[in-house]
N, C-alpha and C positions, 0 to 999 in steps of 0.2 A: 173120611176122617175117622180114625179109630180111637175111641176113648173106652178102653176095656174096663168093664165092671162099674163105670160111673152111671148113676141113675138120676133121672130128672124128677123134680118135685115142684109142681106149681101150686100145691095146696098144703102148705105147712100147718102144723098144729101149734097151739099156744105153747106146748112143752118144747117144741122144736125152736120156737122163737126165743124162749128162755135159754136154750142151748147156745144159740147164736150170741146172745148178750153175754154169755159166760166167757166166751173166748175172743170176741171181736176186739180189735185194737182201737176202734173208733171211740171217741169220748162218749160218756153216757148221755151228753146233751144231744147226740145224734140219734139216740134210740127212739125218740118220739117220731122222727122222720121215717125211720125204718118201720115202726109200728103202723104209721099212717098208710104206708104202701102195703103192708100186710093186710090191713082192713079193706083196702081197695083191690085186693087180689093182684097186686103188681109186685110180686116177689117170686124169685126163682131160687131153688136150692139145688146144689149138686151134692149127691149122696154117694157114700161108699160103705158097704156093709152096715147100713142103717145109721151111719154117722154123717153129720153135715160137714162137708169139707170146703164149701164155698157158697156164697150167696150173692144175689144182685137184686137191688130194688130199682124200680124204674117208673117213669111217668109216660103216658101215651098222649100224643097229639097227632093230628092228621098226618099220616105217612112216616112220622118220626118217633123214635124211642129215645127218651132222655134217660141216661144212666145216672141214677141218683147216688146210690152208695153200693159199692161192690167190694168184696174181700174174699181172699182165699185163706183158709186156716194155715197157720204158720208152718206146720209140719208137712203140708201138701203143696207148698209153693214150689215152683219149677216142675210141677207134675201136670201141666196143661189144663188145670182145672178151669181157669177163666176162659181159656179158648173153648172148652167144652160148653161152658155157660153161654157164651156169645153164640156159638153154633146152634145150640138148642133153642135159644130165644129167637134167633133169626129164622130158623126153620118153622117154629110155631107161629110167629107173628107175620111172616111173609104171606101166609094164606089169608090174612086179614088186611092185606094191602099196605103193610108197613115195609119201608124200603131202606131205612138208614138209622144208625145209632148216632147220638151226639152226647157230649159231656163237657164239663170243665174240670181241670185237674186240681184236686185237693187231696193230699198235699201236691205241690207243684212238681216234685220229683217223680210223681206217678206217671208223668207224661212219657217217660222212657219205656215203661211197661206197656202202656197203651199203644205206643208206636210199634212195639214188637208184635202186637196183636192186630196190626193192620190199620190202625187209626192214623189220620193225617190232621195237620193243623188247619184251622179256618184260614182261608185266603186273606192276605193282608191288604189293607187299603193303600192306595198310592201315597197317602199322606201320613202313614204310620199305622201302628197297631190299633185295631178296632176296639179292644177291651183290655182292661187290666188283668182279666182272667186268661188262663191258658185254655183255649177252647179247641176241641178236636171232634172229628166225625169219622164214620165209616159207613160207606154205602154198600149194602149187601144185595139189593135188588138190581134187576137189569136196568141199565141207564145208558144214555149217550156218553160216548167217550169225550172228555174235555181235555184239550191240549193247549199249551202256551201258543199264542198266535204266531210266534216266531217259528214254530214247528209245522205250521199248516199253510204254507205258501200257495200250494196248488189245491185250493178248496173246492168242494162241491158247490152246486148252486143253492143248496138248502143248508142254512147254518144259523146258529145263534152265537153272536159275538158278545163278549162281556168286558166291560171296563171296570177297573177297581177304583172308581172315583165317583163322587156325587154327581147327580144329573146336572148337565150344563157346565161342568167344570172343565171337561176335556173331551172333545169330539174327535180326537186323533186316532191313532192306531190302537186297536183293542188289546187287552191283556191275554184273554183266553178265547178259544173258539170251540164250539161243539157242532159237529155235523150230524144231520138227521135224515131219516127217510120217513115217508108217510105210509100208513096202511093203505092199500090200494082203494081209490075212490072215496077216501075220507080225508078229514083234516087232522086225524089222530096220528101221533108219532108211533113208530114201531117200538121204540124204546123211549121212556120219558127223559126229559132233561132235569137233572138234579144238581144243585150247586149251593154250597153254604156261603153265599155272599151277603152283602148288606143290601137291604131292600131299596136304598137310595141310589145304588149303582146303576149305571147305564147298561142296557142290552140293545142289540140290534138283530131283528129277525129278518132273514132273507129267504125267499122262496124263488121259484123259477121266474116269476114275473112281478114280484113285490118285494119291497124292502122298507122296514119301518124301525124307527129309533124310539126307545122308551126308557123311562125310569122304571125299574122292575116292578115296584109296588103299584105303578099305574097300569101295568099290562093287564092284569085280571084282578080287579078289586073284589070279585066274588069268591076268589079262591080261599079255602079254609086252611090251606097250608101256610103257616107263618114262620116255621123254623128254618126254611131253606127256599131257594128258588125251585119251583116245581112246575114244569110245563109238559102236559101229555097231549095237548091239542092246541093247534094254532087258531086262536079265537077270532082274530081279525079277518082272516081270509076265508071266504065261504064258497069260492068258485073252484073250478077244477085246477088243482095245484099239484 
């Protein structure tokens, strides 16, 4: 991916922060949030010829990066600046085991720009929209491929099925399916299962000789990952699978 002459800056100065405030279209009431991320070293600047052409503030949680506020300077819009920012952030943070971005769209019309950048909408509940916010995500780390159940009729014997409804509400046909493989002689998945679902939704884990149905949040209560479904090891099954 070629971003000729763009330069990364993970350590802006106070003067550079003032430069951002001078051209940002966000209301001044947002500046305290931007400044908080700056103090926590959770800000990235895109530079060109020592000029700030875009920035992104973010918050980190286990495995996930929440994009707080991001903006491209007006005269550099349509110059792939935000694509550069996301690429540099994912390259930098993937080495620290982060695997996905997520955000909510404010203003709402920003959803179309994020969609062009590879973001997708949070999966909907069977019973309607999960939130009044427009929430989106983008997985950049390796992960299991998740497909609609209608597209996976000839499934492998190892899979994770997902229902888009509350536990106990519907035990019928799943909505999505992810097939997986184990690292040899372990319970660890070759690629983790990542899904931005509701923690009350049902999942069913099937291996060669086991199958069990869960509410996702009951599957691994010790998991520190709260922003999405994240399974990199089958906890329940400890024998040769």
